[in-house]
N, C-alpha and C positions, 0 to 999 in steps of 0.2 A: 380589436386594436389594443395593443399592450401599451403600458406606460413605463418609460425607462425608470428603473429604480436604482438608487445608489445604496449598495449594501453598507451597513454601518461599519465604522472603523474597528469595533470590537466583535465583528462577525465571527471570528474563529473561536471566541470564548463561549459563545452560545449560538451556534448556527441553527439549531432545531427550531427556535422560535421564529427566526427569519424564514426558514423553509415552510413552516406551517402557514405563515402569512402569505407567502408567494403561492403556495399550492392552493389556498382558498380562492385566490384571484384567478388562477388558471395554471395548468400543468407546465406551461412553457412561458417564461417571462424574460424580457430584455432587461438586463441589469448591468450596472458597473460594479465590478469587484472592488474590494477596499482600496486597491492601488490604482484604480481607474480603468482597467481593461474592460472593454465592452463585450459582453457575451450574451447568448441566449441560454438561460439556465433551466434545466429540466428537473422537476422535483417530484413528479408523480410516477408511480411504479410502471404502469403500462407504457407510458410515453418513454420512460427511461429504457425499457427493454427494446423498444422500437429504435430509438436513437443509437443504441449500442450495436445494432445489427444492420441498419439501413446502409447499403453500399454507397448511397449518394452523400452520406456524411462521412467524410474521408479522414484518415489518420496519416496521410502521406505528408510528412513534414518537408521533404525535399520539394514537392510540387506546391505545397500550400503554406510554407513558412511565412510568406509575405502577408498572409491574412492576419497573423498575429501582430505584425507591425502595423497593419492597416487600422486595427482597432485599439492600439495602445495610445494612451495620452502622450503628449510631447515630452513630459517629464517622467513618464512611467517606465515600466520594464521594457527593455528593448533587446530581448534575447534573439540572437541570430537564428535563422531557420536551419542552418547547417552547423554542426559542431563535431568534435571528436567522437561523441557518443551517439550521433543521430542515426547510425545505420543499425538500429535494433528493431525487434519485432513490433514494439509499441508504436513506432513511428512509420509503419508501412501498411499498405493495403495489399491484397492478393494481386499478382502471384508472388511478389517479393516476400510478403509476410509468410505465405505458405511454405516457400522454400526455406526460409530461416528457421521456422518453427519445427520443421521435420528433423532438423539436426539435433534438437534437444528433447523432443517429445518422448522418445524411448526411455530417457533417463528419469523422467518425472511421472511415470505411471504410479498409481496408488500401490500396486504390488511391489514395485522396486523401492518406493519410499518406505514401505513398511519394514523392509529389510534393514533400514537404518535405525529402527526403534532402539535396539540395545545400545548403540553408541549415543543416541540422543539422551537416553535414560542415564547413561554413565556421566555425560557432561552435566546434566541437571543435578545429579546426586553430588558431584564434586562441588558445584556452586553452593548448594544448600548446606553442605558440610562446613562451609566457611561461616555460616550464620549461626547466631546464638540467641537463645531466649532472652528477651529483654532488650535486645539491640534495637535502636532506631536507625533505619537505613533508607536509602533511596532504592526502591525495588527495581526501578528501571536500570540503574547503574550496576547493582549487585547481581541481578538475575535475568531480567527480561531482555537486556541487551547482550550480555556475554553468551547466553545460550544460543540464539540463532546466528550470531556473527561467527561463533566458533564452528558451527555446523557448516555454514556456507563457505567459510575460509578453507575448511578441510576439503570440501567438494571441489573448490577451485584451485587447491594447492597453494594457497596464499598464507604466508607466515602470520600466525595469530598475533604476533607482537605489534603488527600495524593496525590493530582493530580500533584503537582510540582515534587514530588519524582518519580512518575510514568514516567513523561516526561523525567527526567534525565536518569533513567534506560533504557527507551526505546531508547533514542538517542544513548546511549552507545552500546546497544546490536545490533542496526541496522546499525551502522557506523563502520568505521575502528578504533576501539580502540585497546589498547594493551591487551595482554592476561590477565594481572593483572586487568585492568579496566573492561574487559568483565566478568571475574570471580567475581569481587566485585559486579557489577550490577546484574548479574545473581543470586548470592547468596542472595542479599537483596530482589530482586523481588520474588524469590522462598520462602524465609522466610515469606514474607507478604502474598502471595497467599495461601501457605499451612495453615497458621493461619486462613485466611478467609474461606477456604473450610471447615476446622475443625469446625469453629464457626457456619457456615450455616448448616452443617450436624448434629450438636448437637441441633439445634433449631427445633421447630415444623415447618412443611411446611407452607409457606404463599403464597401470590399471586404474588410475584416477580419472574422475569424470572429465576434468578440464583437459587433460592430456588427450583423452579420447576425442574430445570436441575439436581440439586444435589439429589433430591428425586425421579427422574423419573424412571419408571419401564416399559420397553418395552418388554412385554411378558416374564417377568422373567429376563430380561437382564438389568443390571444397570452399570453406569459408575464407574470405579474404582477410588480410591483416586488420583492416578497419572494421570489418564485421566482427572479428574475434574480440577486439578491444571494446566495441559497443556491447557485445553479448556479455562480456565479463562485467562491464559496468552495470548492465541491467540485472544480471543475476546477483551481483554483490549487493546492490542497493535494495532491490525489491526483495531479495532473499533474506534480509534481516529486518528492514523497516516494517514489513507486514506483521511479523510475529512479535517484535518489540511492542508495537502499539496495540496489537490484539491482546497480549498478556496484560499490559498496563490498563487498558480500558476495561477489560473484563474484571480484573481484581478491584478496581475502583467501583464498578457497578455492584459487585458482590458486597463490598464493605458498606455501601450505601443502602443495601437491601438485605439485612441480616436474615430475614425469613428464607430468602432464596439461597443464601450461603449455607444455612442450616440444612436445607434439602440436599445439597451436594456433599456436605460433611456426613450426613446420615446415609446417603446413597451415592457413593463416588462412582458407581458404575454408570451414572447418568452423565458424567463429564463429557465423554466423546460426543454424545448427541447434543448436549447443551452448547457445544461449540458453535452450532449454527445460530442459536439465539444470541450469543454474544456478538457474533459477526453481524447479525441483523440490527441489534440495538445500537451498537456503537462501533461500527467497523473501522478498520485502520485507514481507509481512504474516504475522504469526503467527496471532492469533485474530481472525477476521472480525468485522465490526461487529454491533451490537445485533440480536438476534432473540428472540422469545418465543413460547410456545405459546398460541395462541388457544383451544385445546381440548386435552384429553388426547391425547397422541401416543405410540404405541409405536415405539421406536427402539432397535435393537441389543439387543433382549431385555429392555428395561426400559420401564415406562410412565411418561412424564413428565407430571405433572398440568398442568392449565391454569394460565396466568399464572406460568410459570417461565421464567427466562432460559436460552436455549440458545446456547452459543458453540461455533463450529467452528474448530478449529486447523488452518489450511491447511498449515502446515509439518509438523504431525504426520501428516496424511493423506498428504502427499507422501513421507513416510518409512515408510509402512506396508509391512512386508516381504511381506505378502500381495499387494501390487500391484507392488512393485519389488524385484528381487534386489539384495542388498547395498546397501540404501537409504542407508546412511551414507557410502558411498564416492562420490567425484566421478569420473564417467566421461564425458568430453566426447564420446565416440562413442556413448553410450547413446541409444536412442530413448525420450525421456521424454514423449512425447505423452500427453495425458490427465491431466496434473497439474492441480491445482486452485489454483495460485498466484494466478491472476487470478479465482478464484471459479468458479461454475458456475451455469447456468440464466439466468434473466432478469436477474440482477444481475451477470452476468459483466462484468468491467472494460471499460468503454467505451474507455478509453485504451490497451488492450493493444497495438494495432498501433504506437502512438507510442512506448511504452516499449520495445518490441522494436527498433524502428528506432534509437532513441537509444542503446540498449545495443550494438547491432551496430556503429554508427559509433564509439562511445566505445572499446570494447575493441580494435577493429581499428586505430584510430589510435594508441592508447596502446602496444600491443605492437609496432607498426611503428617507433615513435620510440624507445621505451625497452624493448628486448627483454630486458634484464637487470635489470629492475625488482626491487627487493628490499624485504622488510619492514624497517622501521627500529625495530621493537620486538618483544619476545617475544610470541607470540600470546596467551599466558595473561594478559598485562597489559592487553590491549585490553578496553575497557568498552562493553557494549551499552546502548542507550538504555532508560531505565526506562519501558517501555511494553509492555503485553500485545498491543497492536494492531500496532505497527511493529516489525519485526525489522531493526535496523540499528545500526551502530556510532556512538559519539560522535565518534571520530576514527580515521583510518587512516594512521599514519605510514609513509611509504615513502621509499626512497632511489632516486633516478633514475639509471639507467645503461643 
């Protein structure tokens, strides 16, 4: 029998201590999130992998959106089950999920993504060229954000001039905003993406990724207008949020562990493999997106009734001491394969190869140009974003050297 736990108001500032406490009590615990939503939180590695793949734990927002409402407090978040962006892969089970994913899978193979390396290197070099020794900058604003947003905007054929607007809308939609703020951001994002889809649909097909997606025909099957808008939203938001926070979290971890930073400076060839350790230690996603039990499910020694929200903490699973020795320590030589930072099963992050490529390029160029990079603020003063989904900083002040 579990005891309902209220997560502390400052949970997002240090979730790891909370996860350790919950995991010690049991791998699956019934909790109230900071804003009152009641969920079953999974914090242990083995149970996380099960929950991420059990077909009885559904991601069908259209069929189960009422479950979110059922477990929200009267004055808590009341997001509607259906929205302009709901018809995307993250919100579906097979066969609908399978159908949508097949349209984009070919574009995101590791081989195809590797062909993008020269362009990613060019963008990173242009950003670093604007930085000077001795400067104090927000690394997220100057580097970690513009790199992936430029890449994904080029893939989608979206003018880069709109990137700051996208960042503001994305921050609001993925954080604890007021209903009015969420509605405003959602409306503006929807208006822009609807216009973009219409524009691409009315133009002759070209060799860009999004044009190919809009005009794709899979044995007579084509994406609907609503599906294209939802797909554009998912690719745009996930396509930059993952890498922004992976870069920021990794640089912070390195600057707090100078011995590990020195290893990568001495042996930069380790950076590609060390990506997995950074993803394991402080991945860009804390609690994975909406899931609910379509029927009673036994998990981790407890029976979760039907129509209950099940949330999997990816960063908790990745620090499970039964899976990884000394899980709270950064070890860039560790074999961290098997982590769940990108999820697991059919919803494994489609953009993982792109995020890995962008991170490899970013960290390699950053350490080569500024090997004596330093934090420009005390670590305890840094503020994490007010989100149980995204694990990332508001700013990362650094001194270039």
